[in-house]
C-alpha positions, 0 to 999 in steps of 0.5 A: 499499500502506498504511503501518504503524507500531507504537507501545508501549503505556504501559498496562502502566506503571501503579501498583504492585500490592501485595498482602500483603507483595509489590509488583509494578511494571512499568517501561520503561527509557530504552533496551535495546540488545542487543550481540552481538560478532562472532566474534574482536571480544570484546576490541574491544568491551570496549575500546569500551565501557570508552570509552563507558559506562566498563565492559566486557561482564560475564561469563556470568551477571553484571551490571555497572553504572555510574550510570544504565546497566548491561550484563547478560548475556542469553544465549550471546554477547548482552548487554543494555545498559540505561539512559540511552545513546543508540543512535547513540554505541553503534553508532558505538563498535561499528561493525564490532565488533559486532551492536547492535540496539535492543530498547527496545520489545520488553522491559519490566522487572517488579520484584517486591520485599517480604518475600513476593518470594522465596516468590512467586518460587519458585511462578513460577520454577524457579531456586534463587533463594538461589544467585542473588546480586546482581550475577548474573543468569540466563535462565530460565522465568518463569511459562512465559515465557522472561525474565532474572532479576536479584536487586535489593535487596530483591527481584527484577528480571524482564525480559520480552518486552513481548508477554507482559507482561500474562500475566506481571502476571496470573500474578504477581499471582495468585501474590502473592494465593494466598501472602498467603491462605496466609500469612493462614490 
């Protein structure tokens, strides 16, 4: 039987797209790990994480960060640890306390920044973005695809499944173009 191996495609990671007063970029963090504490192990997971990354899992809808690592709520009983941390150190610390899976090749991070970013986002996402402050995150539909949306300085970060990235980039750049044309009227 043939031995098949999948490799991530770096074609998505390219020059930012600038249209009007919005800039869309696609990035790949060093690592993305899913952490799902086992039943009754939430306190133990937080204690273990404090020793490895110097912070605990954030509350529902929140983001916590230190230096080049951050933890973000990703859904019911699940968090993402994003940044420069190795799988071996994370799994060793959380052994028997949580399920840890490497999601690095499964997600990409889009950033949408600039003065037009809020208007472009309202065309793609039904969240009340004005109620979402920095330090918060939400699981929401973005251009008909599920995502994690987090406000950042000057815009938004959208984590989306890698398999939907081209579609998300297409819809976002199309919305950027339409809003820039509307603004030019």
